N, C-alpha and C positions, 0 to 999 in steps of 0.2 A: 500261757497266760490264763488265769481263771477269771471269766467274765460272768457277772451276775446281771440278768435282765429282769427288771420289774415288769412282769407280764400279767399283772392282776386284772387288766381290762380284758384279757382273753377269756372267752367263755361263751355259753350258748346265747347270750343276749345279742352278740355281734354288733356292738357299738362301733362307731368309726375308729375310736382309739384302739378297740380290741382287734379290729381287722388289720389296722396298720401294724400292730405288734405281732399278730399271728403270721401275717405275710412276711414280715421281716425275719421271724424265727424260721419259717419254712425255707427262706432263701439262705440263711446262714447255715442251716443243717445240710444243704446241698453244696455249699461253697467251702466250708471250713471244717476240716477234720483234725486240725492241729491244736486249736485252743479248746479249753474246757469250759462248758457253759452250765450255769445253774439258773433255771427259770423259776421265778417266784410267782405262784398262782393263788387265786382265791380258792375257797373250798369247792365252788362250782367248777372253776377252771381245772382243778385237779381231776375231776371226772370227765371233763370235756377234752382236754389236750393230753396227748401222749407222744413223747419224743420219737423221732424217726431215726435219729443217729445216736451212736453209742457214747459220744462225747457230750451229750446233752442229758441233763436230769432235771427233775422238778422237785420243788420244796413248797409246802403250803405256807402261805403268808396271808392269813385271813383277817387282814386289817381293812376296815372300811376306808374308802377314799376320802381325803380331806378331813380326817378325824384326828382327835387327840391320840387315840390308840395307834394310828399310823405314825404320828410324829414321835411317839415314845417307844413303840414296839419295833418298828422297822430297823432303827439303828442297832438294837440289840441282836436282832436276827442276822443282819448283814455282818456284824462283827464276828458272829459265830461261824459264818461261812468263809471268812478270810479271803475275800475277793481281791484280785489285783485292780479290777476296774468294774464299776457298776454303771449300767445304762438304765436311767429312768426314762420311760417312754412318754412321760407327761411332766408338767411342771411341778407336781406335788412331791418334791424332794424333801425329806425330813431336814429341818434346819439344823439338827444336831449331827448330821452326817458330814464329816469334814475330810473323808478319804477320797481318793480319785474317783470321779464320776463324769459321765457324759449325760446330757439331757436333751430330749427332743421337745422343742417348743413349737407347737402347731400353729398358734396364733396369739395375738394380744387383744382379742375381742373384749375381754373383761376390762382391759385398760381403756379401750376406745369407747365402749358403750356402757355407761354406768349410771346409776341413779334409780329412782323409784319406778320408772317405766320399764326397766330391764329386770325387775325382780317381782316375785309374789310375796317376799318376806316383809316383815315389819321393818321400819327404818333402822331401829336399833340392831336387830339381827343382821340385816344387810350390811350395815356399817362395820360391824365386828367381823363378819365373814370376808368383806372386801379388804379390810386391814390385814387379815390373815393371808388372803391371796397375794396381796402386794408384797408382804414380807417373804412369803414362800417363793414366789417367782423370782424376786430379786436375788435371793440366796441361790436359787437354781442356776440363774444365768451368770451371775458374777463369780460364784465359787466353782463352777464346773470347769473341767479341763477343756471341754469343747461343747458347743451348742450345735445341735442338728436342727435344721428347720426345713420347711417343705416348699418354699418358693423364694424367689428374689424379693417379692413384695414383703413377705414376712421378715426376711433378713433386714431389709431397709428399716422396717418399723422397730425391730429389736435394737439396731444400731442407734437409731434416733432417740429411743426412750431410755436405753440402759448404758449407752456409751462404752461398750466393751470393744476390744480390738476386732476389726473386721476379719482377721485371719483366724479368729477363734470360732467363727460361724461357718458351718458346712451345710450345703443345700442338697437334699436327697428328695427327688420328686416321688409322689405316690403314683398309683395306677388304678385304672377302673377294674371293677369286679368282672371277670369273664362271663358271668351269667347274663350280663346285659347284651353280649353278643348273641346269646341264644334268643333274647327277646325279639330281635329283628327278623329272625327266621320263622317266627310263629305265623301261621296262616290264620287270618281272622275271617270268620264267616258272618253272614247276616245274622244268624242266631246268636253268635258271640256278642255282637253289638247290641242286640235286643236284650241279652242277659245283663250286660253292663248298664244299659239304660234303666232296666227294671230294678236291679239290685242296688245301684248307687245313685239313681236319678240323674244319670249322665245325659247331657244334651250335646248333640253333635251339630257342627264341628266344635272342637274345644282346644284350648291351650293347656299345657300341663306344667305344674310346678310340684315337685316332690320334696317335702322337708318341713321343718318346724316353722312356727310363726313368730319367732323371737323378733324384737324390734329391729335389729340390724339386718334382718332378711328383707326389710323394705317393702313388705307386702301391702302396707297402707298406701304407698304411692302406686303400686301395681294395680290396686283396686281403682284408684282415681284414673289411671291410664286406661283401664278397661272401659271406662265411660266414653273414651275417644276412639275405641277400637270398634270395628264392624260389629253391630249389635247382634248379629246371628252367632257370634263366638262367645262361648262361656269359658270359665277358668275352673280347672279341677285341681284340687290340692289334697291328695291323700297324705295323712299324717296321724300319728297317735294323738289322741285328744289331750289338750292341756288348757290351762287358763288363757294362754296367749292365743291358742287356736279358737277358743270360744269368743274371745274379744274380736278376732278377725271376722267371725260370723256376724257379730253385732255391728261391726263397721260396715260390712257389705249391706246389711239391711238398712242402716242409716243412709247409705249412698244410693239406695234404690236398686241395688244389684243382687238382691236375694235370689232371684231366679237365674242369674248368670254366674254365680259363684257356688260351686259344688264342693262341699267339705265332707267327704265320706268317712273321715276318721281313718283308722288303720285298715290297710288293704293287703291281703295275702299276696305272695309272689305271683301266683297263677293269674290273678286278676290285674296285678300291677303290670305284668308283661303285656296284657291286652290293652291297658291304658297307654303304654309307650307305643304300641303298634297302631293305635287309632288316633292319637293326638296329631294335630297339624304341626305344632312346634312346641319346643320346651322353652320356658321363660325363666331366667335366673336373675332377679333384680337386686341382689345383695349390695349393701353399702361397704361390706368388708368380708373377707374370707382368709383363712390361712392358706388354702390351696384351691378349693372349688371343685371337689370330686364330682358332685352332681353334673357339672358341665361335661366332664369326660364320659360319665355314664350315659348321658343323653346322646352324645356323639356315637358311643359304642352301640347304643340301641338303634341308631340310624335316624335320629330326629334332627331336623334343623334347629339350631339354638339361637335364641335372642338373649343377649346377656349384658349385664352392667359393665361399664368401663372401669369400675373400682378395682384397684390392685388386690390380688394378682390375677384377676380373671382373664384379661387379654394375654398375659404371659402364659397361662395354662391353656386357654382355648385356641390360641393361634389364629389362623385364618378361618377356622371352622365355626365362627359365631358372628352374628350381626350385633354390634355393640351400641349401647345408648348411655347417656348421662343418667346415672341413677337418681339424681336429685331433680331432674327435669321431666316432669310427668308427660309433657307434650312430646318430647323427644322419645321417651319410652314408647308411647302410643304410636308415634310415627314409624319407628323401627319395627314394631310388631306388625303394623299394617302392611309395611313393605314386604315382610316375609310371608304373611298369609295370602297376599294377593299376587305374588310373583313366583310361579312354579319353577322357573329357571333358577331363581335365587335359592329356593329351597333345595333343589338338586345340587347346586354348587356348594352350599353349606354342608350338606351331607358328605359330598365327595372330599371336601377340604377337611372335614372332621375326621374322616377315615385316615387321611394322610397325617393329621396332627397326632392321632393316637399312637403312631409308631414311635413317638419320643418317650413313651412311658411304659415301664414294665417293672414288676416287683423284684426280679432278679438283679436289675441294675440298682434298685434301691438298696438291696442287701449288700451288693458288692461295694457300693460307695460307703455304706455304714461300716462294713468290715475294715475298709481302708482307714476310717477315722479311729477305730479301735487300735489298729496296728500302729498308727502314728502316735497316739497317746501312750500306748504300751512302750514304744521305743523311747519316748521322752521320759517316762517313768524309770526305765532301766538306766538311762544315761544320767539320771539324777537331776 
């Protein structure tokens, strides 16, 4: 079987989608020597990724994501490659592609959280783009031979919104990046802490949240909860700067929390490792996620986790997190206070987090994905 994988997210930027696709490909290269694979890469990806197995090859597909060129050019390229099956690793399937394909739907966050608060675009541009998104994702889900998603929570949302047969949806969990295991082995000296304090204006002790400030991340309620948390604790949120990140800083100032909310912007891995090693706990307040990879990464780094009960976070975090109602500011604050004041609870969460991590690995992800390819391939052969 000739399988084409849209791997255009793979590249030096290492986005979450790129990492999922790259880890999947690495796993398939190790597992499958029978099928033939063509990987579609961006121009940058062609220089970054080189196949490790002889039955894998790369083809440049330098079409910008979510663009008209993607919609018009990808079908022509795919047709020239004559695949038996295409795997689109994101919802952006060309609506003119009607041959057999599998799609990975990571989440439905654009369906759940929409409107002017979720965008920096003008109302007209946002409305047009959202219409395009809805048409594209519906085509991807309804017309695919199979939908791969990354949690039971995401599967339930897909079934509720798009009403496709349950047997069409397959769950393949993701896994944490092994570099987070290296973080917990890092020895932190007094001079390291002084360097962090000087460079990023870090105040100890602190809570850590790593990620963007999009509205569904629920950081506005986290700031309000912080007012009910022991005042000697600050919140540190390393993230590349954006309009939403700047808004977070403004909200912290309005709430009188400017001195307790540290927004250092982008932090390189070397310093990020030190933040994971010196934080008291990791807080993950999201209203929705497709999977919740930061939760696993914090567990791997050896941090006690305080997390939202929103699906699928309890499914992914298991017993290795202390959960709160993400809409209840007082409950959020109470759970954070319980963790920062109870050393035994922190040790218990770290231990249970280590046990929870055993459920997730990328080889399993690749193996389960390969079984989907094989199932669909057999159905195609049988007519």
